[in-house]
C-alpha positions as CSV (number, residue, x, y, z in Angstrom):
1,X,0.0,0.0,0.0
2,X,1.3,3.4,-0.9
3,X,1.0,6.6,1.1
4,X,-0.8,9.4,-0.7
5,X,0.1,12.9,0.3
6,X,-2.5,15.6,-0.2
7,X,-2.1,19.3,0.0
8,X,-4.8,21.5,1.4
9,X,-5.1,24.6,-0.9
10,X,-6.4,26.7,1.9
11,X,-3.5,25.9,4.2
12,X,-0.9,26.3,1.5
13,X,-2.5,29.6,0.5
14,X,-2.3,30.8,4.2
15,X,1.4,29.8,4.3
16,X,2.1,31.8,1.1
17,X,0.1,34.8,2.5
18,X,2.0,34.7,5.8
19,X,5.3,34.5,4.0
20,X,4.6,37.3,1.6
21,X,3.2,39.6,4.4
22,X,6.2,38.8,6.6
23,X,8.7,39.5,3.8
24,X,7.0,42.8,2.7
25,X,8.7,45.0,5.4
26,X,12.1,43.3,5.0
27,X,13.4,45.4,2.1
28,X,12.5,48.7,3.9
29,X,14.2,47.5,7.1
30,X,17.2,46.2,5.2
31,X,17.6,49.5,3.3
32,X,17.4,51.7,6.4
33,X,19.9,49.5,8.3
34,X,22.4,49.3,5.5
35,X,22.2,53.1,4.8
36,X,22.7,53.9,8.5
37,X,25.3,51.3,9.4
38,X,27.9,51.8,6.7
39,X,30.9,53.9,7.4
40,X,30.7,57.5,6.0
41,X,32.8,58.2,3.0
42,X,32.9,57.7,-0.8
43,X,32.6,53.9,-0.5
44,X,29.1,54.0,1.0
45,X,26.5,53.9,-1.7
46,X,23.0,54.2,-0.2
47,X,21.6,53.8,-3.7
48,X,22.4,50.1,-3.6
49,X,20.0,49.0,-0.8
50,X,17.5,51.6,-2.1
51,X,17.7,49.9,-5.5
52,X,16.9,46.6,-3.9
53,X,14.1,48.1,-1.9
54,X,12.4,49.7,-4.9
55,X,12.8,46.7,-7.0
56,X,11.3,44.4,-4.4
57,X,8.3,46.8,-3.8
58,X,7.8,47.0,-7.6
59,X,7.4,43.2,-7.8
60,X,5.3,42.9,-4.6
61,X,2.8,45.3,-6.2
62,X,1.4,42.2,-8.0
63,X,1.4,40.0,-5.0
64,X,-2.1,38.7,-4.3
65,X,-1.2,38.3,-0.6
66,X,0.8,41.4,0.4
67,X,0.3,44.1,-2.3
68,X,-1.0,47.4,-0.8
69,X,-2.8,47.9,-4.2
70,X,-4.9,44.7,-4.1
71,X,-8.1,46.6,-4.5
72,X,-6.9,48.6,-7.5
73,X,-7.1,47.6,-11.1
74,X,-4.4,45.8,-13.0
75,X,-3.7,49.0,-15.0
76,X,-3.0,51.0,-11.8
77,X,-0.7,48.3,-10.5
78,X,1.2,48.2,-13.8
79,X,1.7,52.0,-13.7
80,X,3.0,51.9,-10.1
81,X,5.2,49.0,-11.0
82,X,6.7,51.0,-13.9
83,X,7.3,54.1,-11.6
84,X,9.1,52.0,-8.9
85,X,11.2,50.2,-11.5
86,X,12.3,53.4,-13.1
87,X,13.2,54.9,-9.7
88,X,15.2,51.7,-9.0
89,X,17.0,52.0,-12.3
90,X,17.8,55.7,-11.5
91,X,19.3,54.6,-8.2
92,X,21.4,52.0,-9.9
93,X,22.7,54.4,-12.5
94,X,23.4,57.0,-9.8
95,X,25.4,54.4,-7.7
96,X,27.3,53.2,-10.8
97,X,28.2,56.8,-11.7
98,X,29.3,57.7,-8.2
99,X,31.5,54.6,-7.7
100,X,33.0,55.0,-11.2
101,X,33.9,58.6,-10.5
102,X,35.3,57.8,-7.1
103,X,37.5,55.1,-8.5
104,X,38.7,57.5,-11.2
105,X,39.6,60.1,-8.7
106,X,41.6,57.6,-6.6
107,X,43.2,55.9,-9.5
108,X,41.7,52.5,-8.8
109,X,40.8,49.9,-11.4
110,X,37.1,49.5,-12.4
111,X,35.0,46.4,-12.0
112,X,37.7,44.0,-10.8
113,X,35.7,42.5,-7.9
114,X,32.7,40.1,-8.1
115,X,30.5,42.7,-6.6
116,X,31.6,45.3,-9.2
117,X,31.0,42.9,-12.1
118,X,27.7,41.6,-10.9
119,X,26.7,45.2,-10.1
120,X,27.5,46.3,-13.6
121,X,25.7,43.3,-15.1
122,X,22.7,44.1,-12.9
123,X,22.5,47.7,-14.1
124,X,22.7,46.7,-17.7
125,X,20.2,43.9,-17.2
126,X,17.8,46.2,-15.4
127,X,18.0,48.7,-18.3
128,X,17.1,46.1,-20.8
129,X,14.3,44.8,-18.6
130,X,12.8,48.3,-18.4
131,X,13.1,48.7,-22.1
132,X,11.4,45.3,-22.6
133,X,8.6,46.4,-20.4
134,X,7.7,49.0,-23.0
135,X,6.6,46.2,-25.2
136,X,4.0,45.2,-22.6
137,X,2.6,48.7,-22.5
138,X,2.4,48.7,-26.3
139,X,2.0,45.0,-27.3
140,X,1.1,46.0,-30.8
141,X,4.8,46.6,-31.4
142,X,5.2,42.8,-31.3
143,X,2.5,41.5,-33.6
144,X,3.8,38.0,-33.8
145,X,3.7,37.5,-30.0
146,X,0.6,37.0,-27.8
147,X,0.2,39.2,-24.8
148,X,0.2,36.2,-22.5
149,X,3.6,35.0,-23.8
150,X,5.1,38.5,-23.5
151,X,4.0,38.7,-19.9
152,X,5.5,35.2,-19.2
153,X,8.8,36.2,-20.7
154,X,8.9,39.5,-19.0
155,X,8.1,38.0,-15.6
156,X,10.6,35.2,-16.0
157,X,13.4,37.5,-17.1
158,X,12.5,40.0,-14.4
159,X,12.9,37.2,-11.8
160,X,16.4,36.5,-13.2
161,X,17.2,40.2,-12.9
162,X,15.9,40.4,-9.4
163,X,18.1,37.4,-8.3
164,X,21.1,39.0,-10.0
165,X,20.5,42.2,-8.1
166,X,20.2,40.3,-4.8
167,X,23.4,38.5,-5.5
168,X,25.2,41.8,-6.2
169,X,23.8,43.2,-2.9
170,X,25.0,40.2,-0.9
171,X,28.4,40.4,-2.5
172,X,28.6,44.1,-1.5
173,X,27.8,43.1,2.1
174,X,30.8,40.8,2.0
175,X,33.1,43.8,1.2
176,X,35.6,45.1,3.7
177,X,33.9,48.4,4.3
178,X,30.6,46.8,5.2
179,X,32.0,43.9,7.3
180,X,34.0,46.5,9.2
181,X,30.9,48.4,10.2
182,X,28.4,45.5,10.6
183,X,29.5,42.4,12.5
184,X,28.1,39.5,14.4
185,X,24.4,38.6,14.3
186,X,23.5,41.8,12.6
187,X,25.5,40.9,9.5
188,X,23.9,37.4,9.3
189,X,20.4,38.9,9.7
190,X,21.0,41.4,6.9
191,X,22.3,38.7,4.6
192,X,19.2,36.7,5.3
193,X,16.9,39.5,4.2
194,X,17.6,39.3,0.4
195,X,17.5,35.5,0.6
196,X,14.0,35.5,2.1
197,X,12.7,38.2,-0.3
198,X,14.1,36.2,-3.2
199,X,12.2,33.1,-2.1
200,X,9.0,35.1,-1.8
201,X,9.4,36.7,-5.3
202,X,10.3,33.3,-6.8
203,X,7.1,31.8,-5.3
204,X,5.0,34.8,-6.5
205,X,6.3,34.6,-10.1
206,X,6.1,30.8,-10.2
207,X,2.5,30.7,-9.0
208,X,1.4,33.5,-11.3
209,X,3.0,32.4,-14.5
210,X,5.2,29.2,-14.5
211,X,2.9,26.8,-12.7
212,X,-0.2,28.2,-14.4
213,X,1.5,27.8,-17.8
214,X,2.5,24.2,-17.0
215,X,-1.1,23.3,-15.9
216,X,-2.5,24.5,-19.2
217,X,-0.6,21.7,-21.1
């Protein structure tokens, strides 16, 4: 005799809701702590945690469990998502410009660390992702693609970009200037924040697009 495991959709939905609601304030807390804990000086870039915060909030706008805009129309959510993503991109570009100028003034090499390389890749990827989002606003530009397929590709590539941004942020928290300022349990808690939010975002995108797409076949 075999053992059949069943999943209660109500209990699983409650778990997802609890996870999403619990992760919602994490980006804001992480951003404030990182900005206030780093040593003052040209190496501290508040735009990095702010980029992560804005990017997370832009994605959580579509969360059925924790979005503050649940009662609003899809069109309103898309516009807010766009605004937050553009602000996140501006923060990323600002941070990239500041650190490049600082390295130029101090005669240091550019993009020689893993944090620097992943950070540059994240900025380029975010720029392309925002440009790709224009297609969703004006789907007639891609006549050979259905809107559902465009949404699936945009959400999937956006998830990749988000994970890339989290990786860059975590590598930055491993740098000397940050580990000098933040030590002990505080450092581990801050490292845990992007991991938890990544899991929530992955679950959100998977449930909204990937699993639903698979169930249709």
